[in-house]
N, C-alpha and C positions, 0 to 999 in steps of 0.2 A: 682196778677191783675196788669195790669199796673197803674202807678201813672199818674194821669193828675190833674194838680193844677188849680182848678177852671174851668176845662174843662167839667166834667160830674158830675151829681149830681145823686146818687145812693143810695136809699132810698128803703127799703123794709119794707111796713107798711101792716101787715096781718088782715084780718077779717075773722071769719068762719060762715060758714053757712051750717047746716045739713039739707038734705031732703031726700024725697023717690023718687026714680025711678024705672023704668021698668026693670024686669030681665028677662033674657033668660034662667036662670038654670031651671032644672027639679023640684028642690025642692024648695019651698017657701024662698024668701031671699030679702034682703033689700040691693038697690044699694044706695052705700053713694056718696054725690055731695059735695065737699070741695071747698071752694071759696078764692082766694087770690087777692090782687091787689098791683100794685106797685106804685098806686099814693100816692104822699106826703100829709100829713094832719097835719094841725097845731093844735092838739088837747091834751089836758090834759094826760100824761102818756105815750105818745110816747117816748121811749127811742132813737130814732137814729133822731137827727135833720138836716134837708136839708141845704146842703151849698150853699150858694150864688153864682150862677153863672154868674149873669151880663145879659148884653143884648146879644143876638145873632139874626143873626150870627155876630161874631165879625170881626173885619177888618181883620184879619190873617185868620180866618175859612173861609170868603166869597173868599179870594185870593186862599186859597187851594181848593175849590170848584171850582174855574175858571181854577184852575191848572189842577185838575183832568179831568175837562170836554174837555179841550182843548189840553190835552198832547199828542204827537204823538204816535200811537199805531201800526206804521209799514206802509207797503206799501198799504195796503188794508184799506183804512179808511171805506169802506162801513161797515164793521162789528165792528165798534168802541164801541157800547155799549156791544156787545157779549164779546170783548177782554177787556173792563174793569172789566166785570163781573167775568172775569178768575182770576184777581188779586186780592191779599191781600193788606189790608190797614192798618196802625196805627199810632199812634202818639207817639213820643218819646222826651226826654229831652236830646239831645245831648249836647248842650252847657247850660251855665248856667243862661241865661235869662229866663222870665216867657212864652215866647210863644214857645208850643212843635214844632218840626220837622215832617213833614210828611214822612214816609217812605212805599215806595210801594216794594212788592214782585211780580214777574211776572210770579212766580212758573214755570220759566224755565230756565236752566242754560243759554241758549243762549239769552234770555231777560233779564237776570239780575235783578239787584233792582235799584230804584231811592230812594235819599233822596232830601227832598226839606225844604228849611228854609225860614222865612217870615223875612225880615231885611229892615229897612228903607223904607217900604212901598211898597217891591217888594218881589216875590218870586225867589229865587236862587236855581236851582236844581244842583244835584251830579249824574251821571250815574255810576253806579258800574257793570263791565261787568259780572259778575257770581252772585249766590246767595248765601246767608250764611253769610254776614257780619255782625262781631258783634262790639259791641262799649262800651265805658266805660261812663255811664251818667254824664253830666253836666261838662264832660272836652272836649268837641268837638273831643274825639279822635276815629277814625275808623280803624277796623282791618280786612283785607281781607284775607283768605287763602283757597280757594275754586276752588281749579284746579283739574284735573282729568287725566286719561290716561297716570298715571306716569309724569305729568307736573304740578308741583304746585307753581304759582306765589303769593308773598305775598305783599301786598300793606299797608301801613300804612299812613293815610289822617287825617287831621284835619280841623273843622269846626271853623272859628275865625272871628269875625266881619262880619259876611254874607257872607264868602268867604270860598269855599270848597279848599284845597290845598293838593296835594300829597306830602308828607315829607320823604319817604323812600319805598324803594322796594327791594325784593330779590326774589331769585327761588331757588327751588330744582327739581331735575329731574333726570330719569334714563338715563343715558348716554347710546349710541349704544355699547359699550364695556360693561358694566355692563348688559345691555339685552343680550347680546349673551353669558356670561359668565353664567348667570342663566340658560339659555336654556339648558345647560349641569349639571345642578344640578339636580340629582334625586330625593331628599327629598324637601319638603317644605322650600320656601326660603323667606317666610315672615320677619322672623326675622334676616336675613342674609345680606338682600339687601345694597347695598352701593350706596346711592344717591350722585349725585353731588351738591354741594352748590354754590351760586352766591349771593353777595351782592353789589347792585349798579354796577353791570357789572363785579366785581371783584369775581375770585374763592378764597372761604374760606372754613374753616373747618366747621362741624356741630357745634361745639361749639361756634366758632366766630359767625354763622349766629345766632343761639340764642341769644348770648351776644349782638347782634346789635340790634334785636328785643327788648330786656330788655332795651335797652339805651333808647328808643322811648315809651314804653308801657308796661304795667304789665299786661300779658295776663291772669292771675290769676283773675282781675277785669271785665274781658268781659262779655258782657252779650248780648243774643238775646232778641228780643221783646217778651215779654210773653202772650200776646194777640192781635190776628190779627182781622180783620173785614171784612165782604163783602163789595160790593159796596154801597148797600143802607144803611148799617148801618153807613158807615163813613161819607156819605152824612148828615145823619139825625143827627150825632153827631156835625158837622161842622156847620149845620144849626141851632140847637137847644140846643146844649149841651147835650143832651140826647140821649138814643138810641131809635131805632125807635118804640119800642113796649112799651116805658117806659110810665106809667099809665093804662096799659092794665090788665084786669081782668083774673083770671083764675079758672078754676074747675077741681076738680077731681072725674071723676065718675069711680065707681069699679061696672064692669059688663062684663058677658061674652061675649064679641062680637068680630068679626073680624074687621080687619082694616078698610074693607068697610063700614061696620056698625058704625064704631065709626066715619067715616068721614061724613057720612049721617047724624046719631044723632046729632052730635055736632052743624051742620048748623040747624036741625029741633029746637034746644033748643036755637037757635038766637045767638051762635057764630060760631066757626068753629075750626078744630081740629088743635091744636097750632101748629105753625110754631116757632122752638125755633132757631133765627139765631144769638145769640151772648151769649157770657158767663155771661153777666149780667143777661139776661133774664133766663137762665138756673139755676142760681142761686134762683131766685125767685120761681121756679117751685120746686127746691130740697129743699128750706125751709118749703115750704108747706108739701110735702110729709114727711119731717120728723116731722114736728110739730104734723101732725095727725097719727105719728106712721105707716105709710103705706110703709115702706120701703122694706116689703117682698111683695110687689105688683109688677105689671109691667104695663105701662101705653103706651099706641099707642100715637104717634104724627104723624104730616102729612108730614115725611119723607120717601122717597122711594129709594131704591137703585137703580142702573142701571139695565135696564130690557128693552125687547123686548115688543113693542105694535104693533101687526102684524108685517109688514116689518120695521118698525120705530123704531130706538132705542133710548130711552130715558136715559140719563145720570142721575146720583144721583141728587135728587132735593127735595126739598119742593112743595107739590102740594097746590095750594091756593084754596079757597071756590069755584072760578069761574070754576077750572078745569085747569086753566092756571099753567105752572111749572116755578119754579125759581131754575135754577142750582145751586148748591152748590160746589165750588171748594175751600172754606175758610178753614183755619187751625186753626181756633179758638179751643180751648183745646178738648172740648167734641166730636167734630168730628173725633178724633183720639183714642176715647175710645171706639172703637167698633171692635178691632181685637186685640186677644191675643198676635200677633206678636208685638203691640206698647206698650202694657201696661200690666205688671204682675198682677195688680189689678183687670183683666178682670175676670168676673166670669164665671166659668163653666157652659156651658148650655147643655141641652139635645138635642138639635138640632144643625146642622153645620150652624154656623152663615155666612159662606160663600155663603150658598144656600138662606136663609132669604132675604127677599125684602121689608118688612115693618119695619119702623122705631118704634123702642121700646124703652122707658127708663126703666132701671132697674138698681139696686143697686149693685155694686163691693164691694170690700174690702174697697175701698177709696173714695166712692161718686157715684153720680149719672152718668151712662153710656147710650150712646146711641148703641143699639146692632140692627143688622140685623136679623129679626124674620119671622116666619111664617106668613102668612095673616090672620090665625085662630088659635092664639096659645092655647086656652082653648080647643079646639076642635083635634088640632094635638098633643098637648101634655097635657094628662089628669092630671098631677102634677098641672099644671097651672089654672087648673079649680077653679074659685073663686078668683083666685088671679090675674086676668087680669082687666084692665080698660083702660080710655084714659083720655088726658087734653083737655079742652075746653079753648079757648081763645076767650075773648071778647075786642074789641077795645074801649069800653067805660072807 
């Protein structure tokens, strides 16, 4: 989880409520409703104390908000909000002061990344031409090595006193001669390719190239941000110091329902099918499921995979109570826990997850995962009958 000094107050306070609900099972059954809230409470017995976060928005937080809202998004400014929604956002501590830097990943190689720092009352940004830049926390050092098509430029930059400076550069690439040689090699050539290395415009050996890098930066200490947020989440954090659903209450309902029934019933109960849009919110739901020993159950949430609605294609999204959609592009952790190609902890299913359209929370070997599931799991896969439910979210 990303460390944020006095930026976020992350408190999980759980209260439990067992109740009875309607069941659609053929046999008489009791549907369970379990409740939890993220709202901080100052009552005796709480084990987690809320950290003071000060007044929000902070001066730097407001400056970052203005920067996001006014940053250039390309030639077609009419789609500004859509473009901003397609980017990922996070806060990192690149230099050693108490104000974090804002990092933006455009999710497109051609779009690159942006890093902004707040210094002496102003936001100063730095444009990175590719995505995938790493950094060493609190040193100001950035390392970019994200080329493609057999051409890999390396840039080392540093943030110091509010200014970004490129301090070294090199490149390694496949020469035309080497490309021609490899074209005549019958066997696989990945291990025998000979790249040409240049440092500061001068050809060097591979060993000299790596030695030059090491003289500026220890690549073993490099990190990528470990938590990204969607546009709505980063705006909430900059404005309030908390994620957008902080203080919301959750219920687990165990009932043999379809995704649409869960969506409708959640609203009938005065809430809505949960929209889990950041890792902090996921942790609240995961803690509740674990606390109630319900890890062998599966719970629908308001996520839908990309699908056709008549002649209109709807991309992967969270479906709001109004029926409106919020597209999800973000790479926050659990969004990538829905595919066995991404994570070996993925739990094997009795259906093809690539065909499923409904968002379903299930436990794999390492925690809570978002799966693509059939719209009526209990009906489609009898094994899951009486082990299905849904998560209700309340704004209160």
